[in-house]
C-alpha positions in Angstrom: -21.7 -24.0 -10.5 -23.5 -22.4 -7.6 -21.2 -19.4 -7.7 -21.6 -19.0 -11.4 -25.4 -18.9 -11.0 -25.2 -16.4 -8.2 -23.0 -14.2 -10.3 -25.3 -14.4 -13.2 -28.3 -13.5 -11.0 -26.5 -10.5 -9.6 -25.5 -9.4 -13.0 -29.1 -9.6 -14.2 -30.4 -7.8 -11.2 -27.8 -5.0 -11.7 -28.8 -4.7 -15.3 -32.5 -4.5 -14.6 -32.0 -1.9 -11.8 -29.7 0.1 -14.0 -32.1 0.1 -16.9 -34.9 1.3 -14.6 -32.8 4.2 -13.4 -32.5 5.3 -17.0 -30.7 8.1 -18.8 -32.0 10.8 -16.5 -30.3 9.4 -13.4 -27.1 8.8 -15.4 -27.1 12.5 -16.4 -27.7 13.6 -12.8 -24.8 11.6 -11.6 -22.5 12.8 -14.4 -23.4 16.5 -13.6 -22.7 15.9 -9.9 -19.3 14.4 -10.6 -18.5 17.3 -12.9 -19.4 19.8 -10.2 -17.1 18.1 -7.8 -14.2 17.8 -10.2 -14.5 21.5 -11.2 -14.4 22.6 -7.6 -11.1 24.6 -7.0 -10.6 23.1 -3.6 -10.8 19.6 -5.0 -8.4 20.5 -7.8 -5.9 22.0 -5.4 -6.1 19.0 -3.2 -5.6 16.6 -6.1 -2.6 18.7 -7.3 -1.0 18.6 -3.8 -1.5 14.9 -3.6 0.1 14.4 -7.0 3.1 16.6 -6.0 3.6 14.7 -2.7 3.4 11.4 -4.6 6.0 12.5 -7.1 8.3 13.6 -4.3 7.9 10.3 -2.5 8.5 8.3 -5.7 11.6 10.4 -6.4 13.0 9.7 -3.0 12.2 6.0 -3.2 13.9 5.8 -6.6 17.0 7.3 -5.2 17.2 5.0 -2.2 16.3 1.8 -4.0 18.6 2.5 -7.0 21.5 3.2 -4.6 21.0 -0.1 -2.7 20.5 -2.4 -5.7 23.0 -0.8 -8.1 25.8 -3.2 -7.4 23.6 -6.2 -7.6 22.2 -5.6 -11.1 23.5 -6.8 -14.4 25.7 -4.2 -16.2 23.1 -3.1 -18.7 20.5 -2.4 -16.1 23.0 -0.7 -13.8 24.0 1.6 -16.6 20.4 2.5 -17.3 19.8 3.2 -13.6 22.9 5.5 -13.5 21.7 7.4 -16.6 18.3 7.9 -15.0 19.8 9.1 -11.8 22.0 11.6 -13.8 19.0 12.8 -15.8 17.0 13.3 -12.6 19.8 15.3 -11.0 20.2 17.5 -14.0 16.6 18.5 -14.6 14.0 20.2 -12.5 10.4 19.2 -12.2 9.1 18.9 -15.8 5.5 18.9 -14.7 5.3 22.6 -14.2 3.1 24.5 -11.8 -0.5 25.3 -11.7 -2.1 28.8 -11.6 -5.0 27.6 -9.5 
């Protein structure tokens, strides 16, 4: 019960402080976030992180599927094989950016 009361007190405090900050502060924060997200350096960094993540996921998929393929039920094994074949036959479908 004590934790529930503490949570409710924290929730009420956050609501009061948020209401005092008001709409102006919300708009200031929103504009600041938009400036950061529209920055070309931030966008390029996010894109490179996404590409790196995609490459890592692709490598992990290849390694894991090769190791567990014999230990899976037939239906799942067939699906894994078809995904591996699709991945080998197509290039990156995400395209590239002009930024």
